[in-house]
C-alpha positions in Angstrom: 28.7 8.7 25.4 26.9 11.4 27.7 29.1 13.9 26.8 28.6 13.3 23.1 24.8 13.9 23.7 25.5 17.3 25.8 27.8 18.1 22.8 25.0 17.3 20.0 22.1 18.0 22.5 19.9 19.0 18.9 20.7 15.9 17.2 19.5 13.6 19.9 16.6 16.1 20.3 15.8 14.8 16.9 16.3 11.2 17.5 14.1 11.6 20.6 11.5 13.3 18.2 10.9 10.3 16.6 11.2 7.4 18.9 8.9 9.1 21.2 5.8 9.9 18.5 6.3 6.1 17.5 5.8 5.2 21.2 2.6 7.7 21.4 1.2 5.6 18.5 1.9 2.5 19.0 -0.3 -0.9 20.4 0.3 -0.9 23.8 2.5 2.0 25.1 -0.2 4.1 23.6 -2.7 3.0 26.4 -3.4 5.8 29.5 -2.4 3.4 31.6 1.0 3.7 30.8 2.7 6.2 32.7 4.0 9.6 30.2 7.0 9.0 32.6 7.5 5.5 31.4 7.0 6.5 27.7 9.4 9.6 28.1 12.1 7.2 29.6 11.6 4.6 27.2 12.1 6.8 24.6 15.2 8.6 26.2 16.7 4.7 26.6 16.1 4.5 22.7 17.3 7.6 21.5 21.0 6.7 23.5 21.2 3.8 22.0 20.4 4.9 18.7 22.5 8.4 18.7 25.8 6.4 18.4 24.9 3.8 16.3 23.9 5.9 13.1 25.2 8.5 11.0 23.3 11.8 10.8 25.2 13.7 8.7 22.4 15.0 6.7 21.1 16.9 9.3 24.5 18.8 10.0 24.2 21.7 8.2 20.7 22.6 9.5 22.2 22.3 13.7 23.7 25.3 14.9 27.5 24.8 16.7 26.1 27.0 19.8 23.0 24.8 20.0 20.4 27.6 19.4 16.9 26.9 18.2 16.1 27.9 14.6 12.9 27.9 12.3 14.8 24.6 10.5 15.4 22.7 13.5 11.8 23.1 14.5 10.5 22.3 11.4 13.4 19.1 11.0 11.7 17.9 15.0 7.8 18.3 13.4 9.4 16.0 10.9 10.9 13.2 12.6 7.9 13.5 14.8 5.5 12.6 11.7 7.6 9.7 10.8 7.5 8.5 14.1 3.7 8.6 13.8 3.7 6.6 10.3 5.7 3.8 12.2 3.8 3.5 15.2 0.1 4.1 13.0 1.8 1.2 10.7 1.6 -1.3 13.6 -1.6 0.0 14.5 -2.8 -1.3 11.3 -1.3 -4.8 11.7 -3.3 -5.3 15.2 -6.4 -3.4 13.3 -6.9 -6.3 11.3 -7.3 -8.4 14.3 -10.2 -6.2 16.2 -11.5 -5.8 13.0 -11.9 -9.5 13.0 -13.4 -9.8 16.0 -15.8 -7.4 15.2 -17.3 -9.4 12.0 -17.5 -12.4 13.9 -19.1 -11.0 16.9 -21.7 -9.1 15.0 -22.6 -12.3 13.0 -22.9 -14.2 16.6 -25.1 -11.9 18.1 -22.1 -10.6 20.3 -22.0 -7.0 18.7 -24.2 -5.9 21.8 -21.7 -6.7 24.4 -19.1 -3.7 23.3 -16.3 -2.5 26.0 -13.8 0.2 26.1 -10.6 -2.2 24.5 -7.3 -0.4 26.1 -5.3 -1.8 23.6 -7.2 -0.5 20.7 -8.8 2.8 22.1 -11.8 2.4 21.3 -15.1 0.6 21.9 -14.8 -3.3 21.0 -16.6 -6.5 21.0 -15.1 -8.5 23.5 -14.6 -11.2 20.6 -12.6 -8.0 19.2 -10.7 -7.5 22.5 -10.1 -11.4 22.8 -7.7 -11.4 19.3 -6.4 -8.4 20.1 -5.0 -9.6 23.1 -3.9 -12.9 21.7 -2.4 -11.0 19.0 -0.5 -8.6 21.3 0.6 -12.0 23.3 2.2 -13.7 20.2 3.5 -10.1 19.1 5.5 -10.2 22.5 6.5 -13.7 22.6 8.0 -14.2 19.5 10.2 -11.4 19.7 8.6 -8.7 17.2 9.0 -6.3 20.2 12.7 -6.2 20.6 12.9 -6.5 16.3 10.5 -3.8 15.9 12.2 -1.0 18.5 16.0 -2.5 17.8 15.8 -3.4 14.2 12.9 -1.2 12.5 13.3 1.7 14.5 17.2 1.6 14.1 16.8 1.3 10.6 14.4 3.7 10.1 17.5 6.4 11.1 19.3 4.7 8.3 17.3 4.9 5.9 14.3 7.6 5.8 14.7 11.3 7.1 13.2 14.2 7.1 14.3 15.3 3.4 12.9 12.2 1.9 9.5 11.8 3.7 9.0 15.6 1.7 9.9 13.6 -1.6 8.9 10.9 -1.4 5.4 11.6 0.4 3.4 10.1 -2.4 5.1 6.4 -1.8 4.6 7.0 1.9 0.7 7.6 1.5 1.0 4.5 -1.4 2.1 2.5 1.9 -0.5 3.1 3.8 -3.1 2.9 2.1 -2.1 -0.6 0.8 -1.8 -1.4 4.7 -5.3 -0.4 5.1 -6.1 -2.5 2.2 -4.3 -5.3 3.7 -5.9 -5.0 6.9 -9.5 -5.6 5.5 -8.2 -8.8 3.6 -6.5 -10.1 6.4 -9.8 -9.5 8.9 -12.2 -10.8 6.1 -9.6 -14.1 6.2 -9.7 -14.8 9.9 -13.9 -14.3 10.3 -14.3 -16.0 7.1 -14.8 -19.9 8.6 -16.7 -18.4 11.7 -19.0 -16.3 9.9 -19.5 -19.0 6.9 -20.5 -21.2 9.8 -23.1 -19.0 11.2 -24.3 -17.9 8.0 -25.4 -21.8 7.2 -26.8 -22.2 10.9 -28.9 -19.2 10.0 -29.9 -20.5 6.8 -30.8 -23.8 8.1 -32.3 -22.0 11.6 -34.6 -20.0 8.9 -35.7 -22.4 6.8 -36.6 -25.0 9.5 -39.0 -22.4 11.2 -40.7 -21.7 7.8 -41.5 -25.6 7.5 -42.6 -25.6 11.4 -42.9 -22.5 12.9 -44.4 -23.6 16.2 -40.7 -24.9 17.0 -39.8 -21.9 17.4 -36.1 -22.1 16.3 -35.1 -18.9 15.5 -35.2 -18.3 19.4 -33.1 -21.1 20.1 -31.0 -19.8 17.0 -28.7 -17.7 18.7 -26.9 -19.5 21.6 -26.9 -22.4 19.1 -24.3 -19.6 17.0 -22.6 -18.7 20.2 -21.8 -22.1 21.5 -21.0 -23.2 17.3 -19.1 -20.3 17.1 -16.8 -20.9 20.7 -16.3 -24.2 19.3 -15.4 -23.2 15.9 -12.8 -20.6 17.5 -11.1 -23.5 19.8 -11.0 -25.5 17.1 -9.0 -23.1 14.5 -7.1 -21.2 17.2 -3.5 -22.8 16.3 -4.0 -22.0 12.6 -5.1 -18.4 13.6 -1.9 -18.5 16.1 0.1 -19.2 12.5 -2.0 -16.1 11.0 -0.9 -13.6 13.3 2.8 -14.7 12.9 2.4 -14.9 9.6 0.7 -11.0 9.1 3.4 -9.7 11.3 6.1 -11.2 9.2 4.6 -9.9 5.9 3.8 -6.5 7.6 7.6 -5.9 8.7 8.7 -7.4 5.0 6.3 -4.5 3.6 8.1 -1.7 6.2 11.4 -3.5 5.5 10.5 -3.1 1.5 9.5 0.8 2.1 13.2 1.1 4.4 15.1 0.1 1.4 13.1 2.4 -1.7 13.9 5.1 0.7 17.8 3.8 0.8 18.2 3.8 -2.6 18.2 -0.5 -2.9 20.7 -0.4 0.1 
């Protein structure tokens, strides 16, 4: 196997470019705390297994037999890197729904000021957004979607999408990503709606009572009530949230599989 990699090093480099850029853009591995050596080694590990399991005959005419670099080969590497970025960005979109739901909930319950740097999302995120994001990552790893993404989705992408298909179907990819962004906000609203709706009712009731009896000063007591109520609701709906996270992963990867099928001509 190593002799085949050395003999066809340009082809291995193309596979490596897609694997490496996907790792750079997907959650968890895009963290700064993950060493670059680990990313380089894992990308090489993935490329090693994919190298012998897929047919890359469409690239043969663009690879020089002597292994010399050319303009066409450099453009192929850039294209493979863009495909890896698209795959990693779409996985980020799936996780972005959970982080956005936490931000919406934190704003309603008065926790939006408690924002710190979220290592998973790579942005400033309220504590509740970090909690949802961390819980989604644990479910993602526990349900073995990580293995399915690497050994199933990534390997299938080489069989379905190449640089030439990306150029001819760029409109399809843009539409696919925009549809994913739309689904991000829809999922975030579905997650946050039970908590936000309950807190809105509490706010309205507190405002009416404060108007009826100003001496009670209920507005100052409203924040701890909303915080305790929000945490109580989160505790009650946590099993449903876990089921929703799993269903979101299923639908997200089915949509990604549909993109592969569309590029492969329905195969």
